[in-house]
C-alpha positions in Angstrom: 77.3 -63.1 16.3 80.5 -65.7 15.0 81.2 -68.3 17.8 85.4 -67.7 18.8 86.5 -71.8 19.0 90.1 -72.4 20.9 92.0 -75.1 20.0 92.2 -77.5 22.6 95.9 -77.3 24.1 98.0 -80.7 23.7 99.5 -82.2 26.3 103.2 -81.8 27.1 104.6 -85.2 25.3 106.2 -87.5 26.7 109.9 -87.0 28.2 112.7 -89.6 28.5 112.9 -90.1 32.3 115.9 -92.7 31.4 117.1 -96.4 29.6 114.1 -98.0 29.3 111.5 -95.3 30.4 109.2 -92.5 30.0 106.9 -89.8 32.4 103.9 -89.5 30.8 102.7 -86.5 29.0 99.1 -86.7 30.7 99.6 -88.7 33.7 102.9 -87.6 35.0 103.5 -90.7 36.2 106.3 -93.4 34.6 106.0 -95.9 32.2 108.3 -98.4 31.6 108.3 -98.9 27.3 111.6 -101.1 26.7 111.4 -104.6 29.5 114.8 -105.2 29.1 116.7 -101.5 29.2 115.1 -100.4 32.2 116.4 -104.1 33.6 119.9 -103.3 33.0 119.4 -99.7 33.7 118.0 -100.4 36.5 120.8 -103.0 37.8 122.2 -102.6 40.8 119.6 -100.3 42.2 118.6 -102.3 45.7 114.1 -100.9 44.8 114.8 -102.3 41.1 112.1 -104.9 41.9 109.5 -102.8 43.7 109.3 -99.8 41.5 109.1 -102.1 37.9 106.0 -103.1 39.5 105.5 -99.9 40.3 105.3 -98.5 37.0 103.9 -101.5 35.3 100.7 -101.0 36.6 100.7 -103.6 39.8 101.5 -100.9 43.2 99.9 -104.5 45.5 103.2 -106.1 44.8 105.3 -103.0 45.3 104.5 -102.5 48.1 105.2 -106.0 49.5 108.1 -105.9 47.9 108.8 -103.0 50.0 107.4 -103.4 53.3 110.9 -105.7 53.8 112.3 -102.6 53.3 113.9 -100.0 55.4 111.8 -97.1 55.8 114.4 -94.9 54.0 113.0 -91.3 52.3 113.3 -93.0 48.7 110.9 -96.0 50.3 108.3 -93.9 51.9 107.7 -91.9 48.7 107.9 -95.2 46.9 104.8 -96.4 49.7 103.4 -93.6 49.3 102.7 -93.3 45.5 102.2 -97.6 45.9 99.4 -95.3 47.8 98.3 -93.4 45.2 98.6 -96.0 42.9 95.5 -97.9 44.9 93.6 -94.8 45.0 94.2 -93.8 48.4 94.9 -90.5 48.1 94.0 -89.2 51.6 97.4 -92.0 52.7 99.4 -91.2 49.9 99.5 -87.5 50.2 99.4 -87.8 54.7 102.7 -89.6 54.1 104.1 -87.2 51.4 102.7 -83.9 54.4 105.5 -85.8 56.7 108.3 -86.3 54.5 107.7 -82.8 53.1 108.0 -81.7 57.5 111.2 -83.9 57.2 113.0 -83.2 53.9 112.5 -79.3 53.2 116.0 -78.1 53.0 118.1 -81.2 52.4 118.1 -82.5 48.5 115.3 -84.4 49.0 112.1 -82.0 49.1 112.1 -80.9 45.2 112.3 -84.7 44.1 108.8 -84.6 46.9 106.8 -82.2 46.3 106.4 -83.0 42.7 105.7 -86.0 44.2 103.5 -84.6 46.4 102.2 -82.6 43.1 101.4 -86.2 41.0 99.3 -87.1 44.8 97.0 -83.4 44.8 96.3 -84.4 40.7 95.6 -88.2 41.7 93.4 -85.8 44.1 91.3 -83.6 41.8 93.0 -80.8 43.4 95.1 -79.5 40.2 96.2 -75.6 40.7 97.7 -76.5 44.5 99.8 -79.3 42.2 101.2 -76.4 40.6 102.4 -74.1 43.3 104.4 -77.5 44.0 105.7 -77.7 40.9 106.9 -74.8 40.1 108.6 -75.2 44.1 110.0 -77.7 42.6 111.1 -76.5 38.5 112.8 -73.2 40.9 114.2 -75.6 42.8 115.9 -77.9 40.7 116.6 -74.7 38.0 117.9 -73.1 41.5 119.7 -75.6 42.4 121.6 -76.6 38.9 119.9 -79.8 38.9 120.9 -82.1 35.1 119.1 -81.1 32.9 116.2 -84.6 32.3 115.1 -83.0 36.4 114.4 -80.4 35.3 112.5 -81.1 32.2 109.8 -83.0 34.5 109.1 -80.5 36.9 108.3 -78.7 33.4 106.3 -80.5 32.2 104.0 -80.8 35.2 103.5 -77.8 35.3 102.4 -77.6 31.6 100.2 -80.0 33.1 99.1 -79.3 35.9 98.8 -75.8 33.9 96.5 -77.1 31.6 94.9 -78.9 34.0 93.7 -75.4 35.7 93.1 -73.8 32.4 90.8 -76.3 31.8 
């Protein structure tokens, strides 16, 4: 009797997110690759310092910086990402559920579904994450979103499919 060997699929490749940063194909999290380019690309963003802290692995500092900001959808989502990265996954899931309840049917919905999916992965729920990534992908394609956003949703979907298959 022959044992059939199956090749383990490689995770999706990192994809370019913007100047000086990529979305990691394994973790699906943003990673700064060129700090100078990142800072130049984010120069006009009032939340650049908090985003830099979060994406550099310092969610405590990012949270402190965001605490002083008006609680917009973006700030609340970034705070949820901080909670996720601090291991407070239930807190992050609760905030994403609230944000999705408020933003369903708006341009924020695919963004929030994608970030909710990343938090579901952190919670060990790849099947539910996959559904969120598939929704975000379909919404972005339907809306004619820029190629980079569609690519990030495809990357997330593919990674979740891989995890569900494992």
